[in-house]
Every structure is written in structure tokens, then in C-alpha cells.
C-alpha positions as CSV (number, residue, x, y, z in Angstrom):
1,X,0.0,0.0,0.0
2,X,2.9,2.4,0.8
3,X,4.1,1.9,-2.8
4,X,0.9,3.5,-4.1
5,X,1.1,6.6,-1.7
6,X,4.8,7.6,-1.3
7,X,5.9,7.9,-5.0
8,X,3.1,10.2,-6.0
9,X,3.8,12.4,-3.0
10,X,7.5,12.5,-3.9
11,X,6.7,13.3,-7.6
12,X,4.4,16.1,-6.6
13,X,7.2,17.5,-4.3
14,X,5.2,17.1,-1.1
15,X,8.0,14.9,0.4
16,X,11.5,16.3,0.7
17,X,10.7,19.8,1.8
18,X,13.6,21.3,3.7
19,X,11.7,22.4,6.9
20,X,9.5,19.3,7.1
21,X,11.9,17.0,8.8
22,X,12.3,15.4,12.2
23,X,15.6,13.7,13.1
24,X,16.7,14.3,9.5
25,X,13.8,12.2,8.0
26,X,10.8,13.7,6.3
27,X,7.8,13.7,8.6
28,X,5.5,11.9,6.2
29,X,8.0,9.1,5.7
30,X,8.7,9.0,9.5
31,X,5.0,8.8,10.3
32,X,4.4,6.1,7.7
33,X,7.2,4.0,9.0
34,X,6.4,4.4,12.7
35,X,2.6,4.1,12.0
36,X,3.1,0.8,10.1
37,X,5.4,-0.6,12.8
38,X,3.1,0.4,15.7
39,X,0.0,-1.0,13.8
40,X,1.8,-4.4,13.3
41,X,2.9,-4.3,16.9
42,X,-0.7,-3.7,18.0
43,X,-2.0,-6.7,15.9
44,X,0.7,-8.9,17.5
45,X,-0.1,-7.6,21.0
46,X,-3.8,-8.4,20.4
47,X,-2.9,-12.0,19.3
48,X,-0.7,-12.3,22.4
49,X,-3.5,-11.2,24.7
50,X,-5.8,-13.7,23.1
51,X,-3.3,-16.5,23.8
52,X,-3.2,-15.5,27.4
53,X,-7.0,-15.8,27.6
54,X,-7.4,-19.2,25.8
55,X,-8.3,-17.6,22.4
56,X,-10.9,-15.3,23.7
57,X,-10.9,-11.5,23.8
58,X,-10.8,-9.6,27.1
59,X,-13.1,-6.8,25.8
60,X,-15.4,-6.5,22.8
61,X,-13.7,-5.1,19.7
62,X,-10.3,-5.7,21.2
63,X,-8.9,-6.4,17.7
64,X,-9.7,-2.8,16.9
65,X,-9.1,-1.1,20.2
66,X,-5.6,-2.3,20.8
67,X,-4.0,-1.1,17.5
68,X,-6.0,2.2,17.5
69,X,-5.0,2.9,21.1
70,X,-1.3,2.3,20.3
71,X,-1.5,4.5,17.2
72,X,-3.2,7.2,19.3
73,X,-0.6,7.0,22.0
74,X,2.2,7.2,19.5
75,X,0.6,10.2,17.8
76,X,0.4,11.9,21.2
77,X,4.0,11.2,21.9
78,X,5.1,12.6,18.6
79,X,2.9,15.6,19.3
80,X,4.7,16.2,22.6
81,X,8.1,15.8,20.8
82,X,7.4,18.3,18.1
83,X,5.5,20.8,20.2
């Protein structure tokens, strides 16, 4: 999916702007990389929680809540860093 989004942004010169970097990496690329990693971590964490509870969820919609919560927490941390 990233291959369909990043190249058009690069070709339209939305990626690579001089002032749009954090730690020397473009913010869009950094957000895409961190977001993808955190989402996959959230999915793995949900599966791990299910194994602890004999294949059952602890709360309804846990499969959605865990990744969204981790993504929201990561967004808040990045907000505090860039504030």
C-alpha cells in the first residue's frame, strides 16, 4: 500500500521539503514508518492477549481497540516531541 502513496507524494514534491523533517527524516515518511510498525505491533499484541485468555478477547472489539489505542498513544508522543 505504501508503494501507491509515497511515490506520487514524492513526484508532486510534497515529500522532501527542507523544513518538514524530524531527526533528518521527512515527517511523512517517518510517520508512515512508525505508524506501520506500531500497527503491526498492535496486531501482534492483540494476538498475544488472546493466547493468554485461551483464544478469547478480554473486551469486545479488542482487535480494533488495541491497534487504534497504540496508534493514538504514538501520535500523542510525537505531538509532545514536536510541540
